[in-house]
N, C-alpha and C positions, 0 to 999 in steps of 0.2 A: 504494500500500500504506500503510495508516494505521499510526500508532504504537501503537494499541491492539489491533491485530489479533492474535489468539491462534490458533495452529495446534495442533491436537491430533491425533495420529496413533497408531493401534493396529493391530496385525496382525489380519486377518480370518480367513484360512484356519486358521492354527494354533490360534486360539481355539476355532473350531468343532470341530476335531479333538480338542483337549484336553478340552473339556467333554463331548463324546460318549464319549471313552475313559474319562474319570473316572467317568461314570455307568455305563458297561458294566462297568468293573472293580469298582465297588461292588456292582452286581447279582450278578456272578459270585461274589464273595467271600461275599455274603449267602446265595446259593443253596448254596454249598459248606458254609457254616456250619450251615445248617438240615439238611443231609444228614449232618452229623457226629453220629452217635448209636450207641449200643451198643458192643460190644467192638471192640478193634482187632485186626487180623490174627489172631494165634493165641489171642486172648482173654486176654492178660496184663494188659491195661489197658482202660479204657472211656473213651469221649469223654463229657465232662461239659459243663455249661452254660458254665463258664469257657473251655473250648476254643472254643465257638461264639462267645462274645463276643470272644475274642482274634482269631479269624478275621475277624470283622466289623471289628475295630479295624485289622487289617492292611489291609483293603480301604479303610478311611477314609484311612489314611496314604498308601497308594498313590495314591488319588484326589487327595489334596492335593498329592502330588508332581507329578502331571500338571498340576494347576491352577497350579502355580508357573510354568509356561511361558506362562500367559495374562497375566503381569505386565508384559511390555515395553510401553513407552509413550514417545512423544516429544512434548514441548510446546515451542513456540517463540513468541517475540514479538520486539518491536524491541530489547529489552535482551539477550536471549540464548536459549540452548536448554537444556532439561532433558531428559536421557536416562535412562530407567529400563529396565534390562535384567533378565534372569532373576535374576541376583545382582549387586547393586551399582547405583549410579546416579551421574550426573554433572550438575552445574549449571554451565554454561559461558557466560561472556559472549561476544558475537560477536567481541570483540577478539582472543581466543585462537584463533579458528577461521580456518584458511586456506581451506578449501573443504569442500563436501559431495560425497562420492564414492559412486558406485554402479557399481563396475567390472563388466565383462562376466564372467559366471560366478560372481560373488560371491553368497553366500546372503543377504546383507543389506547395507544402505547403511552408510556410516561417515562420521564427521567427521574431516577431516585438520586437525591443529592446527599452529600455527607452530613448535612444538618437534619436529615430525616424528612425533608420536604419532598413532595412529589410534584413535578411540573408536567401537566398533561400535554401531550402532543396530538392535537385533534387531527393533524394532517395524516397520521398513521391510524386509520380506522379499520376495525375488524370487518366492516362491510366490503373492504377492498381485498380481502383474503390474502392471496399470495403476494400482491404488490406491497401490502403492509408488512408481511413477514420478511420479504426481501429487504425492505427499508430498515426494519429493526436489526436484521443481521448486518447490514452495511454500517449502521451506527455502532453496533457492538464491536465490529472489526476496527473502526476508527478509535473507539474508546480503548480497546485492548492494545492497539499500536501506541497510543499515548502512554498507557500504563507501562508498556515495555520500554519506551524511551525514558520514562522517569526512573525505572529500575536500573537502566544502564548508567544514567547520570549518578545515581546514588552509589552504585557499585564502583564507578570510576573515580569517585572523589574520596 
């Protein structure tokens, strides 16, 4: 494993589901917006152009909410690992990582830190099956290579 190797991991299935859902939501809200015309119920009010624009705007905000779930990503190299989840991100050197965990039944992998914290890696989801397992294995190889370099340094000094 070279010192310049960069691993980039992103979920596959959730991105497909979110992009499809966002497009469908935008289409549904646009169709509803175009059907808003004429009087309401008993005729006390009428739908106007502003109501149609507002309905499309709601569809856009809903679609953006779905697309927020496409944000997770994990990048790792010889220096450390960068985790970006739906909300929040972490930039961790390998020195603080005790191990890479993907427990049976867990929805995603996590980093176990030396202070007993767990950092979830939403980008490595169980729904992606082999893609997630391969990603965890690659992260473990990088972590083990870092551990080996530390052992060489301490043995050499």
